[in-house]
Predicted model as a PDB file, atoms N, CA, C, CB and O in Angstrom, pLDDT in the B-factor column:
MODEL        1                                                                  
ATOM      1  N   MET A   1      26.824-114.732  90.490  1.00 47.00           N  
ATOM      2  CA  MET A   1      26.104-114.635  91.746  1.00 47.00           C  
ATOM      3  C   MET A   1      26.584-115.745  92.682  1.00 47.00           C  
ATOM      4  CB  MET A   1      24.572-114.723  91.515  1.00 47.00           C  
ATOM      5  O   MET A   1      26.681-116.900  92.265  1.00 47.00           O  
ATOM      6  N   ARG A   2      26.879-115.418  93.920  1.00 56.00           N  
ATOM      7  CA  ARG A   2      27.371-116.390  94.891  1.00 56.00           C  
ATOM      8  C   ARG A   2      26.214-116.961  95.689  1.00 56.00           C  
ATOM      9  CB  ARG A   2      28.404-115.750  95.830  1.00 56.00           C  
ATOM     10  O   ARG A   2      25.323-116.235  96.130  1.00 56.00           O  
ATOM     11  N   TYR A   3      26.242-118.271  95.866  1.00 59.00           N  
ATOM     12  CA  TYR A   3      25.271-118.942  96.715  1.00 59.00           C  
ATOM     13  C   TYR A   3      26.021-119.818  97.694  1.00 59.00           C  
ATOM     14  CB  TYR A   3      24.264-119.776  95.879  1.00 59.00           C  
ATOM     15  O   TYR A   3      27.040-120.419  97.351  1.00 59.00           O  
ATOM     16  N   ARG A   4      25.526-119.886  98.889  1.00 63.00           N  
ATOM     17  CA  ARG A   4      26.129-120.784  99.866  1.00 63.00           C  
ATOM     18  C   ARG A   4      25.577-122.176  99.649  1.00 63.00           C  
ATOM     19  CB  ARG A   4      25.864-120.302 101.317  1.00 63.00           C  
ATOM     20  O   ARG A   4      24.402-122.363  99.332  1.00 63.00           O  
ATOM     21  N   LYS A   5      26.439-123.127  99.826  1.00 68.00           N  
ATOM     22  CA  LYS A   5      26.071-124.528  99.635  1.00 68.00           C  
ATOM     23  C   LYS A   5      26.253-125.281 100.952  1.00 68.00           C  
ATOM     24  CB  LYS A   5      26.923-125.179  98.504  1.00 68.00           C  
ATOM     25  O   LYS A   5      27.126-124.954 101.756  1.00 68.00           O  
ATOM     26  N   ASP A   6      25.407-126.301 101.155  1.00 68.00           N  
ATOM     27  CA  ASP A   6      25.630-127.177 102.297  1.00 68.00           C  
ATOM     28  C   ASP A   6      26.699-128.190 101.910  1.00 68.00           C  
ATOM     29  CB  ASP A   6      24.307-127.889 102.740  1.00 68.00           C  
ATOM     30  O   ASP A   6      27.241-128.132 100.806  1.00 68.00           O  
ATOM     31  N   LYS A   7      27.005-129.115 102.812  1.00 71.00           N  
ATOM     32  CA  LYS A   7      28.100-130.044 102.548  1.00 71.00           C  
ATOM     33  C   LYS A   7      27.808-131.002 101.393  1.00 71.00           C  
ATOM     34  CB  LYS A   7      28.404-130.835 103.792  1.00 71.00           C  
ATOM     35  O   LYS A   7      28.714-131.686 100.917  1.00 71.00           O  
ATOM     36  N   TYR A   8      26.563-131.060 100.940  1.00 70.00           N  
ATOM     37  CA  TYR A   8      26.192-131.909  99.820  1.00 70.00           C  
ATOM     38  C   TYR A   8      26.099-131.138  98.512  1.00 70.00           C  
ATOM     39  CB  TYR A   8      24.882-132.584 100.104  1.00 70.00           C  
ATOM     40  O   TYR A   8      25.776-131.714  97.474  1.00 70.00           O  
ATOM     41  N   GLY A   9      26.384-129.826  98.556  1.00 71.00           N  
ATOM     42  CA  GLY A   9      26.340-129.011  97.355  1.00 71.00           C  
ATOM     43  C   GLY A   9      24.982-128.403  97.051  1.00 71.00           C  
ATOM     44  O   GLY A   9      24.796-127.812  95.987  1.00 71.00           O  
ATOM     45  N   ASN A  10      24.031-128.537  97.967  1.00 67.00           N  
ATOM     46  CA  ASN A  10      22.694-127.981  97.768  1.00 67.00           C  
ATOM     47  C   ASN A  10      22.680-126.488  98.076  1.00 67.00           C  
ATOM     48  CB  ASN A  10      21.669-128.715  98.647  1.00 67.00           C  
ATOM     49  O   ASN A  10      23.328-126.038  99.021  1.00 67.00           O  
ATOM     50  N   ASP A  11      21.945-125.728  97.282  1.00 64.00           N  
ATOM     51  CA  ASP A  11      21.801-124.293  97.497  1.00 64.00           C  
ATOM     52  C   ASP A  11      20.939-124.075  98.731  1.00 64.00           C  
ATOM     53  CB  ASP A  11      21.180-123.592  96.248  1.00 64.00           C  
ATOM     54  O   ASP A  11      19.780-124.489  98.757  1.00 64.00           O  
ATOM     55  N   ILE A  12      21.493-123.426  99.760  1.00 63.00           N  
ATOM     56  CA  ILE A  12      20.728-123.193 100.986  1.00 63.00           C  
ATOM     57  C   ILE A  12      20.258-121.749 101.103  1.00 63.00           C  
ATOM     58  CB  ILE A  12      21.564-123.557 102.199  1.00 63.00           C  
ATOM     59  O   ILE A  12      19.725-121.348 102.138  1.00 63.00           O  
ATOM     60  N   SER A  13      20.453-120.975 100.049  1.00 58.00           N  
ATOM     61  CA  SER A  13      20.038-119.572 100.111  1.00 58.00           C  
ATOM     62  C   SER A  13      18.523-119.437 100.212  1.00 58.00           C  
ATOM     63  CB  SER A  13      20.544-118.818  98.887  1.00 58.00           C  
ATOM     64  O   SER A  13      18.029-118.424 100.706  1.00 58.00           O  
ATOM     65  N   VAL A  14      17.777-120.442  99.750  1.00 59.00           N  
ATOM     66  CA  VAL A  14      16.328-120.366  99.805  1.00 59.00           C  
ATOM     67  C   VAL A  14      15.822-120.464 101.233  1.00 59.00           C  
ATOM     68  CB  VAL A  14      15.713-121.459  98.959  1.00 59.00           C  
ATOM     69  O   VAL A  14      14.672-120.116 101.503  1.00 59.00           O  
ATOM     70  N   LEU A  15      16.652-120.929 102.145  1.00 57.00           N  
ATOM     71  CA  LEU A  15      16.239-121.075 103.535  1.00 57.00           C  
ATOM     72  C   LEU A  15      16.561-119.843 104.378  1.00 57.00           C  
ATOM     73  CB  LEU A  15      16.900-122.288 104.138  1.00 57.00           C  
ATOM     74  O   LEU A  15      16.164-119.764 105.540  1.00 57.00           O  
ATOM     75  N   GLY A  16      17.268-118.895 103.804  1.00 64.00           N  
ATOM     76  CA  GLY A  16      17.674-117.731 104.577  1.00 64.00           C  
ATOM     77  C   GLY A  16      19.003-117.936 105.256  1.00 64.00           C  
ATOM     78  O   GLY A  16      19.651-116.968 105.653  1.00 64.00           O  
ATOM     79  N   TYR A  17      19.426-119.185 105.399  1.00 65.00           N  
ATOM     80  CA  TYR A  17      20.713-119.465 106.007  1.00 65.00           C  
ATOM     81  C   TYR A  17      21.846-119.171 105.049  1.00 65.00           C  
ATOM     82  CB  TYR A  17      20.779-120.903 106.464  1.00 65.00           C  
ATOM     83  O   TYR A  17      23.001-119.074 105.463  1.00 65.00           O  
ATOM     84  N   GLY A  18      21.532-119.028 103.785  1.00 68.00           N  
ATOM     85  CA  GLY A  18      22.556-118.787 102.791  1.00 68.00           C  
ATOM     86  C   GLY A  18      22.888-117.326 102.589  1.00 68.00           C  
ATOM     87  O   GLY A  18      23.636-116.986 101.672  1.00 68.00           O  
ATOM     88  N   CYS A  19      22.360-116.471 103.407  1.00 77.00           N  
ATOM     89  CA  CYS A  19      22.600-115.039 103.257  1.00 77.00           C  
ATOM     90  C   CYS A  19      24.092-114.744 103.437  1.00 77.00           C  
ATOM     91  CB  CYS A  19      21.754-114.229 104.279  1.00 77.00           C  
ATOM     92  O   CYS A  19      24.703-115.142 104.429  1.00 77.00           O  
ATOM     93  N   ILE A  20      24.658-114.045 102.467  1.00 81.00           N  
ATOM     94  CA  ILE A  20      26.059-113.651 102.572  1.00 81.00           C  
ATOM     95  C   ILE A  20      26.190-112.183 102.950  1.00 81.00           C  
ATOM     96  CB  ILE A  20      26.786-113.919 101.261  1.00 81.00           C  
ATOM     97  O   ILE A  20      27.301-111.661 103.054  1.00 81.00           O  
ATOM     98  N   GLY A  21      25.058-111.517 103.155  1.00 85.00           N  
ATOM     99  CA  GLY A  21      25.055-110.137 103.621  1.00 85.00           C  
ATOM    100  C   GLY A  21      25.415-109.099 102.574  1.00 85.00           C  
ATOM    101  O   GLY A  21      25.882-108.013 102.919  1.00 85.00           O  
ATOM    102  N   CYS A  22      25.207-109.411 101.310  1.00 89.00           N  
ATOM    103  CA  CYS A  22      25.582-108.480 100.240  1.00 89.00           C  
ATOM    104  C   CYS A  22      24.592-107.326 100.084  1.00 89.00           C  
ATOM    105  CB  CYS A  22      25.694-109.226  98.928  1.00 89.00           C  
ATOM    106  O   CYS A  22      24.971-106.258  99.604  1.00 89.00           O  
ATOM    107  N   GLY A  23      23.333-107.518 100.479  1.00 90.00           N  
ATOM    108  CA  GLY A  23      22.339-106.462 100.404  1.00 90.00           C  
ATOM    109  C   GLY A  23      21.612-106.347  99.077  1.00 90.00           C  
ATOM    110  O   GLY A  23      20.777-105.458  98.910  1.00 90.00           O  
ATOM    111  N   LYS A  24      21.911-107.228  98.124  1.00 89.00           N  
ATOM    112  CA  LYS A  24      21.247-107.159  96.820  1.00 89.00           C  
ATOM    113  C   LYS A  24      19.744-107.364  96.938  1.00 89.00           C  
ATOM    114  CB  LYS A  24      21.833-108.197  95.874  1.00 89.00           C  
ATOM    115  O   LYS A  24      18.970-106.759  96.197  1.00 89.00           O  
ATOM    116  N   CYS A  25      19.332-108.215  97.868  1.00 88.00           N  
ATOM    117  CA  CYS A  25      17.898-108.468  98.038  1.00 88.00           C  
ATOM    118  C   CYS A  25      17.181-107.194  98.492  1.00 88.00           C  
ATOM    119  CB  CYS A  25      17.663-109.608  99.060  1.00 88.00           C  
ATOM    120  O   CYS A  25      16.051-106.932  98.081  1.00 88.00           O  
ATOM    121  N   GLU A  26      17.840-106.410  99.335  1.00 92.00           N  
ATOM    122  CA  GLU A  26      17.232-105.170  99.820  1.00 92.00           C  
ATOM    123  C   GLU A  26      17.090-104.148  98.696  1.00 92.00           C  
ATOM    124  CB  GLU A  26      18.065-104.579 100.963  1.00 92.00           C  
ATOM    125  O   GLU A  26      16.134-103.373  98.676  1.00 92.00           O  
ATOM    126  N   GLN A  27      18.029-104.148  97.772  1.00 92.00           N  
ATOM    127  CA  GLN A  27      17.968-103.220  96.643  1.00 92.00           C  
ATOM    128  C   GLN A  27      16.785-103.538  95.734  1.00 92.00           C  
ATOM    129  CB  GLN A  27      19.273-103.268  95.843  1.00 92.00           C  
ATOM    130  O   GLN A  27      16.231-102.645  95.094  1.00 92.00           O  
ATOM    131  N   HIS A  28      16.400-104.809  95.679  1.00 91.00           N  
ATOM    132  CA  HIS A  28      15.324-105.237  94.786  1.00 91.00           C  
ATOM    133  C   HIS A  28      13.969-105.349  95.476  1.00 91.00           C  
ATOM    134  CB  HIS A  28      15.675-106.558  94.174  1.00 91.00           C  
ATOM    135  O   HIS A  28      12.959-105.569  94.807  1.00 91.00           O  
ATOM    136  N   CYS A  29      13.925-105.203  96.783  1.00 92.00           N  
ATOM    137  CA  CYS A  29      12.682-105.368  97.531  1.00 92.00           C  
ATOM    138  C   CYS A  29      11.752-104.173  97.289  1.00 92.00           C  
ATOM    139  CB  CYS A  29      12.976-105.527  99.043  1.00 92.00           C  
ATOM    140  O   CYS A  29      12.117-103.040  97.605  1.00 92.00           O  
ATOM    141  N   PRO A  30      10.554-104.407  96.734  1.00 94.00           N  
ATOM    142  CA  PRO A  30       9.642-103.299  96.462  1.00 94.00           C  
ATOM    143  C   PRO A  30       9.045-102.679  97.734  1.00 94.00           C  
ATOM    144  CB  PRO A  30       8.526-103.775  95.562  1.00 94.00           C  
ATOM    145  O   PRO A  30       8.550-101.552  97.696  1.00 94.00           O  
ATOM    146  N   GLN A  31       9.088-103.404  98.857  1.00 95.00           N  
ATOM    147  CA  GLN A  31       8.568-102.880 100.116  1.00 95.00           C  
ATOM    148  C   GLN A  31       9.660-102.216 100.959  1.00 95.00           C  
ATOM    149  CB  GLN A  31       7.912-103.997 100.910  1.00 95.00           C  
ATOM    150  O   GLN A  31       9.382-101.708 102.046  1.00 95.00           O  
ATOM    151  N   HIS A  32      10.908-102.219 100.458  1.00 94.00           N  
ATOM    152  CA  HIS A  32      12.048-101.608 101.139  1.00 94.00           C  
ATOM    153  C   HIS A  32      12.263-102.188 102.536  1.00 94.00           C  
ATOM    154  CB  HIS A  32      11.851-100.105 101.232  1.00 94.00           C  
ATOM    155  O   HIS A  32      12.565-101.465 103.486  1.00 94.00           O  
ATOM    156  N   ILE A  33      12.103-103.500 102.638  1.00 94.00           N  
ATOM    157  CA  ILE A  33      12.333-104.195 103.901  1.00 94.00           C  
ATOM    158  C   ILE A  33      13.829-104.350 104.103  1.00 94.00           C  
ATOM    159  CB  ILE A  33      11.621-105.580 103.924  1.00 94.00           C  
ATOM    160  O   ILE A  33      14.559-104.662 103.161  1.00 94.00           O  
ATOM    161  N   GLN A  34      14.283-104.135 105.320  1.00 94.00           N  
ATOM    162  CA  GLN A  34      15.695-104.346 105.648  1.00 94.00           C  
ATOM    163  C   GLN A  34      15.889-105.843 105.925  1.00 94.00           C  
ATOM    164  CB  GLN A  34      16.141-103.465 106.891  1.00 94.00           C  
ATOM    165  O   GLN A  34      15.890-106.285 107.074  1.00 94.00           O  
ATOM    166  N   ILE A  35      16.049-106.595 104.851  1.00 91.00           N  
ATOM    167  CA  ILE A  35      16.024-108.052 104.914  1.00 91.00           C  
ATOM    168  C   ILE A  35      17.168-108.596 105.757  1.00 91.00           C  
ATOM    169  CB  ILE A  35      16.086-108.639 103.515  1.00 91.00           C  
ATOM    170  O   ILE A  35      16.959-109.524 106.539  1.00 91.00           O  
ATOM    171  N   ARG A  36      18.352-108.057 105.624  1.00 91.00           N  
ATOM    172  CA  ARG A  36      19.483-108.565 106.415  1.00 91.00           C  
ATOM    173  C   ARG A  36      19.220-108.426 107.909  1.00 91.00           C  
ATOM    174  CB  ARG A  36      20.776-107.823 106.043  1.00 91.00           C  
ATOM    175  O   ARG A  36      19.504-109.338 108.685  1.00 91.00           O  
ATOM    176  N   GLN A  37      18.683-107.297 108.299  1.00 92.00           N  
ATOM    177  CA  GLN A  37      18.379-107.062 109.706  1.00 92.00           C  
ATOM    178  C   GLN A  37      17.266-108.000 110.180  1.00 92.00           C  
ATOM    179  CB  GLN A  37      17.974-105.593 109.929  1.00 92.00           C  
ATOM    180  O   GLN A  37      17.331-108.535 111.287  1.00 92.00           O  
ATOM    181  N   GLU A  38      16.257-108.193 109.351  1.00 90.00           N  
ATOM    182  CA  GLU A  38      15.152-109.082 109.705  1.00 90.00           C  
ATOM    183  C   GLU A  38      15.614-110.528 109.832  1.00 90.00           C  
ATOM    184  CB  GLU A  38      14.042-108.981 108.668  1.00 90.00           C  
ATOM    185  O   GLU A  38      15.183-111.238 110.741  1.00 90.00           O  
ATOM    186  N   LEU A  39      16.487-110.972 108.927  1.00 86.00           N  
ATOM    187  CA  LEU A  39      17.001-112.338 109.011  1.00 86.00           C  
ATOM    188  C   LEU A  39      17.790-112.558 110.297  1.00 86.00           C  
ATOM    189  CB  LEU A  39      17.880-112.649 107.801  1.00 86.00           C  
ATOM    190  O   LEU A  39      17.692-113.618 110.914  1.00 86.00           O  
ATOM    191  N   LYS A  40      18.564-111.567 110.698  1.00 85.00           N  
ATOM    192  CA  LYS A  40      19.315-111.680 111.952  1.00 85.00           C  
ATOM    193  C   LYS A  40      18.365-111.785 113.144  1.00 85.00           C  
ATOM    194  CB  LYS A  40      20.257-110.472 112.128  1.00 85.00           C  
ATOM    195  O   LYS A  40      18.607-112.563 114.066  1.00 85.00           O  
ATOM    196  N   ALA A  41      17.287-111.003 113.126  1.00 87.00           N  
ATOM    197  CA  ALA A  41      16.315-111.044 114.226  1.00 87.00           C  
ATOM    198  C   ALA A  41      15.604-112.394 114.279  1.00 87.00           C  
ATOM    199  CB  ALA A  41      15.283-109.912 114.076  1.00 87.00           C  
ATOM    200  O   ALA A  41      15.395-112.943 115.361  1.00 87.00           O  
ATOM    201  N   VAL A  42      15.233-112.927 113.122  1.00 83.00           N  
ATOM    202  CA  VAL A  42      14.562-114.223 113.070  1.00 83.00           C  
ATOM    203  C   VAL A  42      15.502-115.319 113.554  1.00 83.00           C  
ATOM    204  CB  VAL A  42      14.071-114.527 111.642  1.00 83.00           C  
ATOM    205  O   VAL A  42      15.099-116.200 114.314  1.00 83.00           O  
ATOM    206  N   LYS A  43      16.749-115.262 113.114  1.00 80.00           N  
ATOM    207  CA  LYS A  43      17.734-116.268 113.536  1.00 80.00           C  
ATOM    208  C   LYS A  43      17.908-116.241 115.053  1.00 80.00           C  
ATOM    209  CB  LYS A  43      19.096-116.026 112.839  1.00 80.00           C  
ATOM    210  O   LYS A  43      17.971-117.288 115.699  1.00 80.00           O  
ATOM    211  N   LYS A  44      17.983-115.052 115.606  1.00 82.00           N  
ATOM    212  CA  LYS A  44      18.155-114.917 117.062  1.00 82.00           C  
ATOM    213  C   LYS A  44      16.957-115.506 117.804  1.00 82.00           C  
ATOM    214  CB  LYS A  44      18.343-113.431 117.453  1.00 82.00           C  
ATOM    215  O   LYS A  44      17.120-116.134 118.850  1.00 82.00           O  
ATOM    216  N   THR A  45      15.764-115.306 117.269  1.00 83.00           N  
ATOM    217  CA  THR A  45      14.553-115.814 117.895  1.00 83.00           C  
ATOM    218  C   THR A  45      14.432-117.326 117.774  1.00 83.00           C  
ATOM    219  CB  THR A  45      13.343-115.156 117.285  1.00 83.00           C  
ATOM    220  O   THR A  45      14.128-118.010 118.751  1.00 83.00           O  
ATOM    221  N   LEU A  46      14.671-117.847 116.577  1.00 79.00           N  
ATOM    222  CA  LEU A  46      14.451-119.269 116.336  1.00 79.00           C  
ATOM    223  C   LEU A  46      15.594-120.155 116.811  1.00 79.00           C  
ATOM    224  CB  LEU A  46      14.226-119.498 114.883  1.00 79.00           C  
ATOM    225  O   LEU A  46      15.366-121.284 117.244  1.00 79.00           O  
ATOM    226  N   GLU A  47      16.806-119.658 116.733  1.00 79.00           N  
ATOM    227  CA  GLU A  47      17.946-120.472 117.124  1.00 79.00           C  
ATOM    228  C   GLU A  47      18.276-120.230 118.597  1.00 79.00           C  
ATOM    229  CB  GLU A  47      19.168-120.163 116.232  1.00 79.00           C  
ATOM    230  O   GLU A  47      19.341-119.716 118.941  1.00 79.00           O  
ATOM    231  N   ASN A  48      17.346-120.610 119.438  1.00 84.00           N  
ATOM    232  CA  ASN A  48      17.522-120.460 120.875  1.00 84.00           C  
ATOM    233  C   ASN A  48      18.444-121.566 121.399  1.00 84.00           C  
ATOM    234  CB  ASN A  48      16.151-120.495 121.602  1.00 84.00           C  
ATOM    235  O   ASN A  48      18.840-122.435 120.623  1.00 84.00           O  
ATOM    236  N   PRO A  49      18.795-121.561 122.681  1.00 87.00           N  
ATOM    237  CA  PRO A  49      19.710-122.574 123.218  1.00 87.00           C  
ATOM    238  C   PRO A  49      19.219-124.017 123.023  1.00 87.00           C  
ATOM    239  CB  PRO A  49      19.928-122.319 124.688  1.00 87.00           C  
ATOM    240  O   PRO A  49      20.035-124.907 122.782  1.00 87.00           O  
ATOM    241  N   VAL A  50      17.940-124.259 123.120  1.00 88.00           N  
ATOM    242  CA  VAL A  50      17.418-125.623 122.923  1.00 88.00           C  
ATOM    243  C   VAL A  50      17.697-126.078 121.493  1.00 88.00           C  
ATOM    244  CB  VAL A  50      15.888-125.684 123.224  1.00 88.00           C  
ATOM    245  O   VAL A  50      18.098-127.220 121.269  1.00 88.00           O  
ATOM    246  N   TYR A  51      17.485-125.194 120.535  1.00 84.00           N  
ATOM    247  CA  TYR A  51      17.760-125.516 119.132  1.00 84.00           C  
ATOM    248  C   TYR A  51      19.241-125.827 118.935  1.00 84.00           C  
ATOM    249  CB  TYR A  51      17.334-124.351 118.214  1.00 84.00           C  
ATOM    250  O   TYR A  51      19.590-126.791 118.255  1.00 84.00           O  
ATOM    251  N   ARG A  52      20.097-125.022 119.521  1.00 85.00           N  
ATOM    252  CA  ARG A  52      21.539-125.224 119.350  1.00 85.00           C  
ATOM    253  C   ARG A  52      21.989-126.556 119.931  1.00 85.00           C  
ATOM    254  CB  ARG A  52      22.316-124.085 120.005  1.00 85.00           C  
ATOM    255  O   ARG A  52      22.824-127.240 119.340  1.00 85.00           O  
ATOM    256  N   ILE A  53      21.449-126.926 121.071  1.00 90.00           N  
ATOM    257  CA  ILE A  53      21.790-128.218 121.674  1.00 90.00           C  
ATOM    258  C   ILE A  53      21.303-129.351 120.785  1.00 90.00           C  
ATOM    259  CB  ILE A  53      21.179-128.345 123.089  1.00 90.00           C  
ATOM    260  O   ILE A  53      22.032-130.315 120.550  1.00 90.00           O  
ATOM    261  N   ALA A  54      20.082-129.242 120.294  1.00 89.00           N  
ATOM    262  CA  ALA A  54      19.532-130.280 119.417  1.00 89.00           C  
ATOM    263  C   ALA A  54      20.359-130.393 118.139  1.00 89.00           C  
ATOM    264  CB  ALA A  54      18.057-129.975 119.073  1.00 89.00           C  
ATOM    265  O   ALA A  54      20.628-131.504 117.680  1.00 89.00           O  
ATOM    266  N   ARG A  55      20.760-129.287 117.567  1.00 85.00           N  
ATOM    267  CA  ARG A  55      21.577-129.301 116.353  1.00 85.00           C  
ATOM    268  C   ARG A  55      22.922-129.966 116.627  1.00 85.00           C  
ATOM    269  CB  ARG A  55      21.787-127.867 115.822  1.00 85.00           C  
ATOM    270  O   ARG A  55      23.413-130.740 115.804  1.00 85.00           O  
ATOM    271  N   TRP A  56      23.517-129.668 117.775  1.00 89.00           N  
ATOM    272  CA  TRP A  56      24.792-130.275 118.152  1.00 89.00           C  
ATOM    273  C   TRP A  56      24.645-131.792 118.303  1.00 89.00           C  
ATOM    274  CB  TRP A  56      25.315-129.656 119.464  1.00 89.00           C  
ATOM    275  O   TRP A  56      25.500-132.555 117.854  1.00 89.00           O  
ATOM    276  N   LEU A  57      23.548-132.218 118.941  1.00 92.00           N  
ATOM    277  CA  LEU A  57      23.312-133.652 119.120  1.00 92.00           C  
ATOM    278  C   LEU A  57      23.131-134.368 117.778  1.00 92.00           C  
ATOM    279  CB  LEU A  57      22.081-133.875 120.000  1.00 92.00           C  
ATOM    280  O   LEU A  57      23.654-135.464 117.576  1.00 92.00           O  
ATOM    281  N   VAL A  58      22.397-133.749 116.878  1.00 89.00           N  
ATOM    282  CA  VAL A  58      22.180-134.352 115.560  1.00 89.00           C  
ATOM    283  C   VAL A  58      23.510-134.489 114.820  1.00 89.00           C  
ATOM    284  CB  VAL A  58      21.184-133.506 114.727  1.00 89.00           C  
ATOM    285  O   VAL A  58      23.762-135.515 114.188  1.00 89.00           O  
ATOM    286  N   LYS A  59      24.351-133.478 114.893  1.00 86.00           N  
ATOM    287  CA  LYS A  59      25.660-133.558 114.244  1.00 86.00           C  
ATOM    288  C   LYS A  59      26.498-134.690 114.848  1.00 86.00           C  
ATOM    289  CB  LYS A  59      26.407-132.214 114.374  1.00 86.00           C  
ATOM    290  O   LYS A  59      27.178-135.420 114.127  1.00 86.00           O  
ATOM    291  N   LYS A  60      26.442-134.826 116.154  1.00 87.00           N  
ATOM    292  CA  LYS A  60      27.183-135.909 116.816  1.00 87.00           C  
ATOM    293  C   LYS A  60      26.667-137.269 116.403  1.00 87.00           C  
ATOM    294  CB  LYS A  60      27.097-135.768 118.329  1.00 87.00           C  
ATOM    295  O   LYS A  60      27.447-138.200 116.204  1.00 87.00           O  
ATOM    296  N   MET A  61      25.348-137.391 116.272  1.00 88.00           N  
ATOM    297  CA  MET A  61      24.758-138.673 115.901  1.00 88.00           C  
ATOM    298  C   MET A  61      25.117-139.036 114.451  1.00 88.00           C  
ATOM    299  CB  MET A  61      23.224-138.629 116.082  1.00 88.00           C  
ATOM    300  O   MET A  61      25.288-140.213 114.134  1.00 88.00           O  
ATOM    301  N   LYS A  62      25.230-138.044 113.583  1.00 82.00           N  
ATOM    302  CA  LYS A  62      25.598-138.294 112.191  1.00 82.00           C  
ATOM    303  C   LYS A  62      27.035-138.764 112.082  1.00 82.00           C  
ATOM    304  CB  LYS A  62      25.395-137.039 111.350  1.00 82.00           C  
ATOM    305  O   LYS A  62      27.391-139.467 111.136  1.00 82.00           O  
ATOM    306  N   ALA A  63      27.868-138.380 113.050  1.00 73.00           N  
ATOM    307  CA  ALA A  63      29.286-138.758 113.010  1.00 73.00           C  
ATOM    308  C   ALA A  63      29.493-140.245 113.253  1.00 73.00           C  
ATOM    309  CB  ALA A  63      30.067-137.962 114.039  1.00 73.00           C  
ATOM    310  O   ALA A  63      30.535-140.793 112.892  1.00 73.00           O  
ATOM    311  N   TYR A  64      28.515-140.902 113.861  1.00 73.00           N  
ATOM    312  CA  TYR A  64      28.665-142.335 114.157  1.00 73.00           C  
ATOM    313  C   TYR A  64      28.225-143.189 113.053  1.00 73.00           C  
ATOM    314  CB  TYR A  64      27.919-142.708 115.364  1.00 73.00           C  
ATOM    315  O   TYR A  64      28.290-144.413 113.156  1.00 73.00           O  
TER     316      TYR A  64                                                      
ENDMDL                                                                          
END                                                                             
């Protein structure tokens, strides 16, 4: 089973950011939720331009 890791080797799949789009979660979902589609919608909603700017600033600050 493949899991995405952050730069420190931590499994980030539990956050939803680790989705590789394989669809296995949808096959096992008893409610038949289209999880990949829902994750994309949530990401679009939560990762607005303000979030992206803040994330960019944090990355820049870590570089120093």
